[in-house]
Each structure stands twice: as structure tokens, then as C-alpha cells.
N, C-alpha and C positions, 0 to 999 in steps of 0.2 A: 327657667333658666335650669340647665343640669347642675349637678353640685359641680361637676369638672368646668363646666363654662363659668360658672360664679367663682370658683376658685382662680380661673384663667384671668378673669376679669378684676378679684381683687390683686394679683398680682400685677397685672400691667397699670393698674391705677398708682400703686407702691412705688414700682418704678417710677411713672412719669412725677409724683410727688418727691421721690427721691433726688430725682434730675433737676426740678425746679429748686430744692434746699441744697443740692449741690453745685446751684449757680450762687445762691447765696453764701455758700461757702466759699467760695473763690474770692467772693467781694469782701468777705471779712478776712481772708487771709491776706490778701494784697493791701487791704488798707494799713492791718496792725503792722505787715513789715516795713512798709512805707511810712508809719508813723501818725497815719489819719483819723481821723475820727470814721467810726465803722457806722454810723447813722447819718451823719452828713457830711456831702450831699446825697440826696436821698436814691436819684438814680445813678445806675452805673455807669464808668466813664472808659474810656482808654486810658491803660496804663502808661503809655509813651505819649500822646498827644493832649490827654485830658477831655478831649470831644465827650459829650454826652451820648451815650448810645440808646438809640431807637428803639422801639420795641420789637422789631424783625431780627435786629441785633443783639437781643437778648434771648433767643430761643435757646435752650439746654442742647447743647452738644449741635443742634442741626446749624445753628448761626456760625459755629466756629468752624466745621466742614463746608459750610456753601463759600464762607470767605477764605477757606484755606487758611485758617490761623492766620489770620491779619487783619488789623483795623482797615475797616471798608475807608474812613477817612484820611489817615497819614500812611497807610499802607504797610506800617511797620508788623513785625511778629507779635503776637499775643502771649505766644509760648504754651507750651504742652501741656502746663500744672494745670489749666483751667479746665481743658477736655478731660484730663484725667482725673481731678479731684469729682467731675460732674458724674462721670461713667462709675467710677467708686461708689458714692452715693446713692445713683439709682442702681447698681447693684445688690448692694447693702439692703436697701430697702426691698427690692425685690426677693432676696433670699429669704428675707424674714418672713413675708408675705406667704412664700412659697412652703416655708418651714410652718409657721403657727397658724397661718389664716387672721382672721380679723379678730384680735385679741389685744390685752394689755402687756404681754410680750412684746408683740409687735410695736407697740407705742414706745414702750419703755427702751428696746433695745435699738430702735431707729434713733431716736434722739442720742441715745448714750454712742451709738455708732457715729453719728453725725458730728459729735462731739470729738471723737476719736479722729477721724478723718483730717476735722479741720484742726483740731491742736496737733498732730503727729505731721503734718504736712508743714506748718509752722516750726516744729521741733527740727524739721530734717533739715531745714535753712537756716535756723539760727540757733539751734540748740536752747530752745528755751519752750517750755510748755506753757502759756499764758494762762495767768489766774483768772482772768475774764471767764474762760473755758472749763479749767479743771475745777477751780471753787465751787461754782454752782453744780457741777456734777457730783462732786464729793458731797455736799448737803442733800441733793435729793435722792440719790441713788439708793440710800438707807431705808429711806419711806417708801421709794417705789418697790423696792426688792419685799418688803414687810408687808407692806397694804395691798398693793396693785398685783403684786405677784404672787400675793400668800404665802411667803416664805417664814413669815412669823417675826420676830423682833430679833432673836436670839441669833440665829443663823447670819443673816446679813452683818451683824453688829462684829461678831467674832472673826468673818471673813473678811472686814476692812479692818479691823484692828491688826490682825494677824498680816495682812497684806501688806498695809501702809507702814505697821511698825518693822516686819524682815527688811524690809527697803532702807528703814533710816537707820537700823542697827547697821547694815551693808556701808551706808553712807558713812556713819561714823566711824567705824574701824576703816575703811580707806582712806578716811580723812588722817585719823591718829598716824596709820603707816606711813602713807605715801605723801602725807602734806598736800594734797589737792584732792581737788572735788570731782570723786568719780560718777557719784549720781547726783541730779538737781533735786530741789526741795520737791518742783514738779511733778518728777515720777513718782515720788511719796502721795502726793495728792493725788495723782492720776491711781494709783494703786489702791487707795480708799474708795472711790468707786467702783474699780475693778473687783474687791474684796467681797463688797456686797452685792454684786451683781450675780457674780461666779460661786460664791460661797467658800466657806475654808477648805473641803476635800478637793474641790477644781485646783486650788492655788498652785500647786507644784507640777501640774500639765500646764498651766497658764506660763509657768517659768520656763517650762522645757519648750512650749512652744516659741516661745518670745526667745531665749537662746539661740535657738535653731533659727529664727528669722534674722536676728541681729546680727551671726556669723553669716549667714548669706549678707546681708547687708554691707557688713565690714568689707566684703570682697569688692564690692562696689567703691567705698569710700577711699578704699587702698589705692585706686587707679585714677582719682582726682589729681590735679597738677599740684595740689596744696598737701598732698599728703607726707606725713614724718613717719613712714614706716609702722611697726608696731604700737608707736607713740599715737597715732592717727586717733582723734576723739570721734565717736559714733556715738549719737543720740539713742537712748535705749526706751524713751516714750514711746516711740511709734512701733518698735516692735513689743512692746509689752500691750499695745491697745489691740494690734493684729491676733497676738496669741488670746486675750480677751476675745476678740470679734470670732475668731474659730472656733472657738471651745463653745461660746453662746449659739450660735448656729447648728454646732455639731451636737453639742448636750440638752441645751436649752436651758 
């Protein structure tokens, strides 16, 4: 197999693996939002009627398109979120494989991006970054950057502390001045893993990218029926994650 053929094979394999994990991500998202156990029942089920899905209904993207976004049993819409999350994970894994090839960077960034997509989707829905996702990422990102990515122990630690510390200070100041929470602690925990993986020198660009993305996202939130003008709340976590993911693919 030629070098180009091998690269294409690795990328295709990464896309397929990303789609499969994207399907698992939709399961985690739905069950967390519904207050159900993530592990039980083991089989996926229709969010409307609760019917267990067969293997042919669990093929990422393909099953959704063949069933036209509806449950085969009750016929009710499944929701575009399932398709979009699967596609996002598949695209993310494929981009990483194309950019880095078989490497620890592919593994570490793929896991981080999966967490970002899953937690970010939940945050978009209920303004909460789940500890069950952000805390393991915060704990593992530092040793992963130091050992697997070869960054040494100092740079990832400085990045994590500066990133998380900066957001914590912003949160504290906002609480003092406005008497209302402007940033959640989930954003601070997320920023710890972002800082460790991106490094201290990249943090300004992460915040710029996140700010631009949040500004664009706020235009969508302002069009919602429950919008309250300039007082409309907009989650920042998904845009922080997006900024970090763009930077990782771009700069490595």
C-alpha cells in the first residue's frame, strides 16, 4: 500500500471510529438530559417510546437517514441532534487522522474532542458542563500532554493554571460586580484541560476564537422565543471547546 493509500485508510478508519463514538455520545447526552443512567440499560432506545433499537437502527448516520429521522416503531421524530453529533465526531476524528496520522496526538485530541462535543452539546441545552465529563478530562489532560505528547511537565501545568485561573478570576469579578453568575465552574474545569493541551502561549488565541464563536452563537440565541434581549444567557463552554479544537487542528 502506498503512503497516500495508507493515509487514506487511517483517515477512513478514524472517521468510522468517530461516528461510532458519536453514536455513543448521543446516548450519553440524551440519558444525562433525561436524568437516566448512562450505563443502564445497555442497549440504545427510542427517546419517545422507549423501544430498544435493533442493530440495524444503530448504524451511525446511515440508520438516521434511512429512517428519515424517525423511530421505526412509533414514527416520532428522533431529532437532528443525533445526526449532527455523530457527524461532528466523525469529522473531528477524520481531521485529526489527516493532520497527525497514527500518533498519540490523534488519540489524545480525539478523546478531548469527544468530551468537548458531548459536554458542549449538553451545555447548549441546559447551561451545564457535566462534572462526569469535565473532571476526568481535567485530571487526564495534564499527564497526557506531559507524557504522551512530550510537552514536559512545566508547560502543560502553566497552561492549565493560567487558563483555569483566568476564568476563575473573571467569574469572581463578575459575581462581585453584577451579583449574578456570569461563568460557571464547569467552564473553569474545562479550561484546565484546554490550558494543559494548548499551552500558555496559545491561550490568547483560544479566547479570541471562543469570543468570535460566542458572538456568532449569541445571534442564534437572541432569535429564540424565550430571548431577553441583551440579558439573554449564552453558554460559553461550547465556544471555548470549539476555539480549542480549532487551534489544536491548526497548530497541533
